[in-house]
MIDREN-547696 format. One record per atom (N, C-alpha, C): residue in one letter; atom name; y, x, z. Coordinates in steps of 0.02 Angstrom, whole numbers, padded with zeros to 5 digits. Example, Ala and Ser with C-alpha at 12.3 -4.5 7.8 and 13.67 -1.06 7.14 Angstrom:
BEGIN
SITE   residu   atome    north     east       up
SITE        A       N   -00284    00660    00390
SITE        A      CA   -00225    00615    00390
SITE        A       C   -00165    00660    00390
SITE        S       N   -00112    00642    00354
SITE        S      CA   -00053    00684    00357
SITE        S       C    00002    00645    00394
END
This chain:
BEGIN
SITE   residu   atome    north     east       up
SITE        M       N   -00283    00475   -00298
SITE        M      CA   -00288    00547   -00301
SITE        M       C   -00327    00568   -00363
SITE        P       N   -00305    00621   -00396
SITE        P      CA   -00342    00645   -00454
SITE        P       C   -00406    00681   -00433
SITE        A       N   -00455    00680   -00476
SITE        A      CA   -00518    00715   -00463
SITE        A       C   -00508    00789   -00472
SITE        I       N   -00542    00828   -00432
SITE        I      CA   -00538    00900   -00437
SITE        I       C   -00604    00926   -00463
SITE        R       N   -00600    00971   -00511
SITE        R      CA   -00661    01000   -00540
SITE        R       C   -00657    01076   -00535
SITE        H       N   -00714    01105   -00525
SITE        H      CA   -00721    01178   -00525
SITE        H       C   -00777    01196   -00573
SITE        V       N   -00769    01252   -00607
SITE        V      CA   -00820    01276   -00653
SITE        V       C   -00838    01347   -00632
SITE        L       N   -00902    01360   -00626
SITE        L      CA   -00926    01427   -00610
SITE        L       C   -00964    01453   -00671
SITE        R       N   -00941    01510   -00698
SITE        R      CA   -00972    01539   -00757
SITE        R       C   -00999    01608   -00740
SITE        S       N   -01055    01625   -00770
SITE        S      CA   -01083    01692   -00764
SITE        S       C   -01076    01726   -00831
SITE        A       N   -01059    01789   -00829
SITE        A      CA   -01053    01828   -00891
SITE        A       C   -01122    01839   -00920
SITE        T       N   -01127    01837   -00986
SITE        T      CA   -01190    01848   -01020
SITE        T       C   -01180    01894   -01079
SITE        G       N   -01232    01929   -01098
SITE        G      CA   -01230    01970   -01158
SITE        G       C   -01197    02038   -01148
SITE        E       N   -01173    02064   -01203
SITE        E      CA   -01143    02131   -01206
SITE        E       C   -01080    02135   -01162
SITE        V       N   -01072    02192   -01129
SITE        V      CA   -01013    02203   -01087
SITE        V       C   -00959    02237   -01129
SITE        L       N   -00898    02209   -01127
SITE        L      CA   -00841    02235   -01164
SITE        L       C   -00789    02259   -01114
SITE        L       N   -00750    02308   -01134
SITE        L      CA   -00694    02332   -01093
SITE        L       C   -00630    02306   -01124
SITE        R       N   -00590    02271   -01085
SITE        R      CA   -00527    02243   -01109
SITE        R       C   -00468    02271   -01068
SITE        A       N   -00411    02279   -01102
SITE        A      CA   -00350    02302   -01069
SITE        A       C   -00295    02251   -01081
SITE        E       N   -00258    02235   -01028
SITE        E      CA   -00204    02187   -01034
SITE        E       C   -00146    02210   -00990
SITE        A       N   -00087    02217   -01020
SITE        A      CA   -00027    02238   -00983
SITE        A       C    00008    02177   -00955
SITE        D       N    00042    02187   -00898
SITE        D      CA    00080    02132   -00868
SITE        D       C    00138    02111   -00912
SITE        R       N    00162    02155   -00955
SITE        R      CA    00213    02139   -01006
SITE        R       C    00213    02193   -01059
SITE        Q       N    00240    02177   -01116
SITE        Q      CA    00236    02223   -01174
SITE        Q       C    00297    02269   -01179
SITE        V       N    00351    02254   -01144
SITE        V      CA    00412    02295   -01147
SITE        V       C    00436    02309   -01076
SITE        I       N    00450    02374   -01063
SITE        I      CA    00479    02395   -00999
SITE        I       C    00541    02438   -01014
SITE        T       N    00579    02455   -00963
SITE        T      CA    00639    02495   -00973
SITE        T       C    00632    02562   -00937
SITE        T       N    00674    02610   -00957
SITE        T      CA    00672    02676   -00926
SITE        T       C    00709    02679   -00860
SITE        G       N    00754    02633   -00849
SITE        G      CA    00795    02635   -00788
SITE        G       C    00768    02591   -00733
SITE        G       N    00789    02606   -00672
SITE        G      CA    00773    02562   -00616
SITE        G       C    00702    02565   -00590
SITE        G       N    00665    02617   -00606
SITE        G      CA    00597    02623   -00579
SITE        G       C    00548    02573   -00608
SITE        D       N    00560    02550   -00670
SITE        D      CA    00516    02502   -00702
SITE        D       C    00446    02532   -00713
SITE        L       N    00395    02492   -00702
SITE        L      CA    00325    02514   -00711
SITE        L       C    00288    02462   -00752
SITE        A       N    00234    02484   -00785
SITE        A      CA    00189    02439   -00821
SITE        A       C    00122    02439   -00785
SITE        Y       N    00094    02380   -00775
SITE        Y      CA    00029    02373   -00742
SITE        Y       C   -00022    02350   -00794
SITE        V       N   -00074    02390   -00805
SITE        V      CA   -00124    02375   -00855
SITE        V       C   -00190    02360   -00819
SITE        T       N   -00213    02297   -00826
SITE        T      CA   -00276    02276   -00797
SITE        T       C   -00332    02292   -00845
SITE        L       N   -00383    02327   -00822
SITE        L      CA   -00442    02342   -00861
SITE        L       C   -00499    02300   -00833
SITE        T       N   -00530    02261   -00877
SITE        T      CA   -00581    02214   -00855
SITE        T       C   -00644    02220   -00897
SITE        L       N   -00702    02220   -00864
SITE        L      CA   -00766    02217   -00899
SITE        L       C   -00782    02143   -00908
SITE        T       N   -00790    02121   -00971
SITE        T      CA   -00801    02051   -00986
SITE        T       C   -00860    02042   -01035
SITE        D       N   -00880    01979   -01044
SITE        D      CA   -00926    01964   -01098
SITE        D       C   -00883    01942   -01158
SITE        A       N   -00915    01923   -01213
SITE        A      CA   -00879    01904   -01274
SITE        A       C   -00833    01844   -01265
SITE        A       N   -00849    01801   -01217
SITE        A      CA   -00807    01741   -01204
SITE        A       C   -00749    01756   -01157
SITE        G       N   -00745    01818   -01131
SITE        G      CA   -00690    01836   -01086
SITE        G       C   -00706    01826   -01012
SITE        T       N   -00768    01808   -00996
SITE        T      CA   -00788    01799   -00926
SITE        T       C   -00799    01868   -00894
SITE        C       N   -00768    01879   -00837
SITE        C      CA   -00773    01943   -00802
SITE        C       C   -00845    01957   -00780
SITE        C       N   -00867    02019   -00794
SITE        C      CA   -00934    02040   -00774
SITE        C       C   -00930    02074   -00706
SITE        T       N   -00933    02035   -00653
SITE        T      CA   -00924    02062   -00586
SITE        T       C   -00982    02105   -00562
SITE        G       N   -01040    02099   -00593
SITE        G      CA   -01098    02138   -00573
SITE        G       C   -01112    02197   -00617
SITE        S       N   -01064    02217   -00659
SITE        S      CA   -01076    02271   -00707
SITE        S       C   -01027    02329   -00697
SITE        D       N   -01012    02346   -00635
SITE        D      CA   -00963    02399   -00623
SITE        D       C   -00986    02465   -00653
SITE        R       N   -00937    02502   -00679
SITE        R      CA   -00950    02568   -00709
SITE        R       C   -00886    02609   -00708
SITE        P       N   -00892    02675   -00717
SITE        P      CA   -00832    02716   -00718
SITE        P       C   -00791    02704   -00782
SITE        V       N   -00725    02701   -00774
SITE        V      CA   -00679    02692   -00830
SITE        V       C   -00633    02753   -00831
SITE        R       N   -00624    02781   -00891
SITE        R      CA   -00579    02838   -00901
SITE        R       C   -00520    02815   -00943
SITE        V       N   -00459    02835   -00923
SITE        V      CA   -00399    02818   -00961
SITE        V       C   -00365    02881   -00985
SITE        E       N   -00335    02876   -01045
SITE        E      CA   -00294    02930   -01073
SITE        E       C   -00226    02898   -01090
SITE        V       N   -00173    02928   -01065
SITE        V      CA   -00106    02903   -01076
SITE        V       C   -00068    02954   -01118
SITE        S       N   -00035    02930   -01171
SITE        S      CA    00005    02974   -01213
SITE        S       C    00070    02940   -01231
SITE        G       N    00114    02977   -01262
SITE        G      CA    00179    02949   -01281
SITE        G       C    00229    02956   -01226
SITE        Q       N    00273    02906   -01220
SITE        Q      CA    00329    02910   -01174
SITE        Q       C    00314    02881   -01105
SITE        G       N    00258    02903   -01075
SITE        G      CA    00241    02881   -01008
SITE        G       C    00186    02922   -00978
SITE        V       N    00176    02913   -00913
SITE        V      CA    00124    02949   -00877
SITE        V       C    00086    02899   -00833
SITE        L       N    00025    02919   -00816
SITE        L      CA   -00016    02880   -00770
SITE        L       C    00009    02894   -00699
SITE        L       N    00035    02843   -00666
SITE        L      CA    00062    02851   -00598
SITE        L       C    00007    02840   -00547
SITE        G       N   -00039    02793   -00560
SITE        G      CA   -00093    02780   -00514
SITE        G       C   -00148    02740   -00548
SITE        F       N   -00209    02746   -00522
SITE        F      CA   -00266    02711   -00551
SITE        F       C   -00312    02691   -00494
SITE        G       N   -00323    02626   -00486
SITE        G      CA   -00363    02602   -00430
SITE        G       C   -00405    02542   -00449
SITE        S       N   -00447    02521   -00401
SITE        S      CA   -00492    02465   -00414
SITE        S       C   -00494    02415   -00357
SITE        A       N   -00460    02426   -00303
SITE        A      CA   -00460    02382   -00244
SITE        A       C   -00526    02384   -00206
SITE        S       N   -00569    02431   -00221
SITE        S      CA   -00631    02437   -00184
SITE        S       C   -00615    02455   -00111
SITE        P       N   -00642    02417   -00064
SITE        P      CA   -00626    02429    00006
SITE        P       C   -00662    02490    00036
SITE        S       N   -00711    02516    00001
SITE        S      CA   -00748    02573    00029
SITE        S       C   -00759    02627   -00023
SITE        T       N   -00705    02659   -00044
SITE        T      CA   -00710    02712   -00093
SITE        T       C   -00673    02774   -00068
SITE        E       N   -00695    02831   -00092
SITE        E      CA   -00661    02893   -00077
SITE        E       C   -00629    02922   -00139
SITE        E       N   -00626    02881   -00192
SITE        E      CA   -00596    02903   -00255
SITE        E       C   -00520    02909   -00246
SITE        R       N   -00491    02957   -00281
SITE        R      CA   -00419    02968   -00279
SITE        R       C   -00383    02920   -00326
SITE        F       N   -00320    02907   -00312
SITE        F      CA   -00279    02863   -00353
SITE        F       C   -00241    02900   -00408
SITE        D       N   -00241    02966   -00405
SITE        D      CA   -00201    03006   -00452
SITE        D       C   -00245    03041   -00504
SITE        V       N   -00302    03013   -00520
SITE        V      CA   -00347    03042   -00571
SITE        V       C   -00357    02991   -00627
SITE        A       N   -00383    03014   -00683
SITE        A      CA   -00390    02972   -00743
SITE        A       C   -00457    02937   -00748
SITE        E       N   -00500    02944   -00698
SITE        E      CA   -00564    02908   -00699
SITE        E       C   -00575    02872   -00633
SITE        R       N   -00597    02809   -00639
SITE        R      CA   -00606    02768   -00580
SITE        R       C   -00661    02718   -00592
SITE        R       N   -00701    02703   -00543
SITE        R      CA   -00754    02653   -00549
SITE        R       C   -00724    02584   -00537
SITE        T       N   -00743    02535   -00579
SITE        T      CA   -00718    02467   -00570
SITE        T       C   -00747    02437   -00506
SITE        Y       N   -00714    02386   -00482
SITE        Y      CA   -00738    02348   -00424
SITE        Y       C   -00737    02275   -00445
SITE        D       N   -00794    02242   -00440
SITE        D      CA   -00800    02173   -00464
SITE        D       C   -00776    02166   -00536
SITE        G       N   -00789    02218   -00576
SITE        G      CA   -00773    02216   -00647
SITE        G       C   -00701    02232   -00666
SITE        R       N   -00660    02255   -00618
SITE        R      CA   -00590    02265   -00633
SITE        R       C   -00564    02332   -00605
SITE        A       N   -00511    02356   -00638
SITE        A      CA   -00473    02414   -00615
SITE        A       C   -00401    02404   -00639
SITE        L       N   -00354    02441   -00609
SITE        L      CA   -00283    02434   -00626
SITE        L       C   -00252    02503   -00636
SITE        A       N   -00220    02513   -00694
SITE        A      CA   -00183    02575   -00708
SITE        A       C   -00109    02560   -00704
SITE        V       N   -00071    02603   -00671
SITE        V      CA    00001    02596   -00665
SITE        V       C    00033    02651   -00706
SITE        L       N    00077    02631   -00753
SITE        L      CA    00109    02679   -00798
SITE        L       C    00184    02682   -00784
SITE        R       N    00211    02744   -00784
SITE        R      CA    00282    02755   -00775
SITE        R       C    00312    02782   -00839
SITE        P       N    00366    02753   -00864
SITE        P      CA    00397    02778   -00925
SITE        P       C    00433    02844   -00913
SITE        T       N    00435    02887   -00965
SITE        T      CA    00471    02950   -00960
SITE        T       C    00530    02952   -01009
SITE        G       N    00534    02903   -01053
SITE        G      CA    00588    02899   -01103
SITE        G       C    00575    02841   -01150
SITE        P       N    00625    02826   -01192
SITE        P      CA    00616    02771   -01239
SITE        P       C    00563    02787   -01292
SITE        G       N    00528    02736   -01314
SITE        G      CA    00475    02744   -01364
SITE        G       C    00415    02700   -01347
SITE        K       N    00356    02727   -01356
SITE        K      CA    00294    02690   -01343
SITE        K       C    00250    02729   -01294
SITE        I       N    00217    02692   -01250
SITE        I      CA    00165    02720   -01207
SITE        I       C    00099    02694   -01235
SITE        R       N    00052    02739   -01246
SITE        R      CA   -00013    02719   -01272
SITE        R       C   -00066    02735   -01220
SITE        L       N   -00108    02685   -01204
SITE        L      CA   -00163    02695   -01157
SITE        L       C   -00228    02680   -01193
SITE        I       N   -00275    02726   -01190
SITE        I      CA   -00342    02717   -01217
SITE        I       C   -00390    02720   -01157
SITE        A       N   -00432    02669   -01151
SITE        A      CA   -00480    02666   -01096
SITE        A       C   -00551    02665   -01124
SITE        S       N   -00596    02699   -01089
SITE        S      CA   -00666    02700   -01111
SITE        S       C   -00711    02695   -01050
SITE        A       N   -00771    02666   -01061
SITE        A      CA   -00821    02659   -01009
SITE        A       C   -00890    02665   -01042
SITE        P       N   -00939    02691   -01006
SITE        P      CA   -01007    02697   -01034
SITE        P       C   -01033    02630   -01058
SITE        G       N   -01060    02628   -01119
SITE        G      CA   -01088    02567   -01146
SITE        G       C   -01038    02519   -01175
SITE        C       N   -00974    02537   -01177
SITE        C      CA   -00922    02494   -01204
SITE        C       C   -00883    02530   -01258
SITE        E       N   -00858    02492   -01307
SITE        E      CA   -00812    02520   -01356
SITE        E       C   -00746    02535   -01321
SITE        P       N   -00713    02590   -01339
SITE        P      CA   -00647    02604   -01310
SITE        P       C   -00598    02548   -01327
SITE        T       N   -00549    02539   -01284
SITE        T      CA   -00496    02489   -01296
SITE        T       C   -00429    02525   -01291
SITE        E       N   -00380    02498   -01327
SITE        E      CA   -00314    02531   -01329
SITE        E       C   -00259    02478   -01321
SITE        I       N   -00205    02499   -01288
SITE        I      CA   -00147    02456   -01280
SITE        I       C   -00084    02499   -01286
SITE        A       N   -00031    02469   -01314
SITE        A      CA    00033    02503   -01321
SITE        A       C    00087    02462   -01287
SITE        I       N    00131    02497   -01252
SITE        I      CA    00187    02465   -01216
SITE        I       C    00251    02497   -01242
SITE        T       N    00300    02457   -01258
SITE        T      CA    00364    02481   -01282
SITE        T       C    00410    02497   -01224
SITE        V       N    00444    02554   -01227
SITE        V      CA    00492    02574   -01176
SITE        V       C    00561    02574   -01208
SITE        E       N    00606    02535   -01179
SITE        E      CA    00675    02531   -01205
SITE        E       C    00723    02566   -01159
END
C-alpha cells in the first residue's frame, strides 16, 4: 500500500482577494451560468479562513449578477445584493449572460486590492 500524507498550512502575511471563474467561456443559450469563486488568500494562495470580511462585486458588460453567497449556515444576508461577507475566506458570485461579448466582474474587500476577472460570452 502507498503511504498517505496530509499537509496542513496556515495562511500568513497580507490578505489578498482572488477571483477565479469555473470557466472562461460561456454561451447565451440554454441557461448557461458562470460561477466566480472569491477567496481571501495569502501570497502563496493559502486560504485565509480566519480573515472573513465583506466583499463587494460590480458586474458590467454582457451579464448580470444572478446571486451572491458564502455558504454561511447562520446569515440573514440576501443572495440578490452586491455585497456579502465571506465564510471561511470564501464567497461565490453567479453570473448570467445577457448577450454575446464580455462579462467583467470587479471585486473589492476592506484591506485588499481590488481584483478583476473577465468571462467571454459566445
